[in-house]
N, C-alpha and C positions, 0 to 999 in steps of 0.2 A: 299694810297692803291696801286697806280700804281708803286711807287718806291719799295714797298714790292714785287710785282710780278716780277719786273726787277731784284731785288736782288736774288730772288729765282731762276730765270732763269739762272743767272750768276753762282750761286752755283751749279745748276744741270749741266750746260755745263762744268764747271771746273772739277767736279767730273767725268763726263763721259769721258772727255779728259784723266784724270789720269788713269781711268780704261782701256781705250783703249790702252794707252802706256804700262800699266802693262800686258795686254793681249798679246802684242807682245813679251814680255819677257817670258811668259808662253808658247807661241806657238813655239818659236824657238827650244827648246830641242825636242819637239814632232815631228816637221818636220824633224829635223836631224835624229831622230830615224827612221822615215818613209823612209827617203832617204837611210839610212843604210840597212834597210830590203829590199828595192827595189834593191839595188846593190847586196845584197846576193842572191836574187832570180835570178837576171841576171847572177850572177856567176854560179848558179846551171844550168840555161838554157844553158849557153855556155859550162860549164865543163862536166856535166853529160849527158845532153840530146843532146849535140852537135848540138844545134839549130843555124841556121844562124842568124847573128846579128840583121837584121831588124825584123825577127819573134820573136827572144828572147826579144827584146825591147817591142814589141807589147804584148807579153804574160806577161811581167813584168808590163806593164801599166795596164793590166786588173786587177791585184791584188793590185794596188797602189791607194791611195786616190788622189783626186784633190788637188792642181794644178800640182802635180808631175806626175800624169798619163798623163795629157795633154802634158807636156814636152816630155815624152817618146814616146807618140803617134806621136807627130810632128816629132821627129827624125826618127822614123820608117817609116812614110809615105814619108818623104823627101828622105830617102835612097832608097826606092823602086821607087819613081817617078823620081829622078834626078840622073843621072849617072855622070854628069860632076863635081859635087861638092864632095869634100872629106868628110869623116866622121867627121873630126875635124871641118870643116866649118859648117856642118849641126848641129853638137852638140853645138858649140858655139852660133850659131844663135838661136837655141831653148832655150838655157840657157838665152840669152839676152832677148828673147821674154817673157819668163815666170818668170824671177827672181823677178820682181816687185810684183808678186802675193805671193811670199814666204816671210817668216819672218826670213830667214837666212841671215847671214852676209857675208862680203867679204872673210873671211877665208874659209868658206864652198864653196863659189863660186870658189875660187882659186883651191881647191881640185877637184871640179867637172870639171872645164875647163881643168886642167892638165890631168885628166882621159880621157877626150875626145880626147886629142892629141895622146893617145897611143892605144885606142880601135880602132879596124877596120884595123890597119896597121900591126899588128903583129900576130904571131901564137896563138893558143888557150892557151897554157901554160903561155905565156907572158901576155895575156889579163887577165887570172885568177890572176896572180901575181899582176898586176896593180889594179884590182878590190879589192883584199884583202888589198893592201896598202891604197887605198882610204877609205875603211871601217875603217881601223885602225885610219886614220887621222880624219874621221868624228866622231868616238867614242871619241877621245880627244876633239874635238870641242863641242861635246854634254856635256861633263863634264864642260867645260868652260861656256857653255850656262846655265847649271843648276846652277852654281855658280852665274852667272849674274842674273838669275831669283830669287834666294834666296836674293841676295843683293839689287836688284832694284825694284822688283815687289811691295812690300809693300810701298817703298819710293814713287813710282809714284802714287799709289792709294791715299796716304796721301797728296802728293804735289799738285795734281789736286784740291782737296778740299781746301787746305790752300791758294793756289794762288787765287782761286775764292773768298775766304773769304777776302783776302787782297784787291782785286779789289772792293768788296762791301764796305769795310771799307773806302777805299780811296774815293769812290763815295759819301759816306754819309758825 
């Protein structure tokens, strides 16, 4: 009886592990899309409303889901509070602080960090150009993420159960 309960727990744990890994593949394209929309809102705030960057980031954060909103709020508050740090330093620190909460990969991080090096140091038209460039790059990464999702989501769901079943068989 006890070995049956142990085997069942191993099967459940393996299945949950597989589903958790699969959820990461499903979450990545969604978060990239959310980031793309946030950058487009930021572009609108900077380009059409001529909002100063800290306030534009705060307004963009209000319409963004967590944890992306927390990243944008942190950048905005640091820009308002600290005048000795550059935008690039504040941006990279916020990305580093919040990146672990996101399901995005290193390619998306590279695009976002590169964007942070150009925002805040150039004129409005140049900032809009760099925001558009980042959006285009993120859209390409979203397609890659969707391909990965199609390729690996079902695999991880099955693999979690199969590995757990293998462990149970080896234990018996």
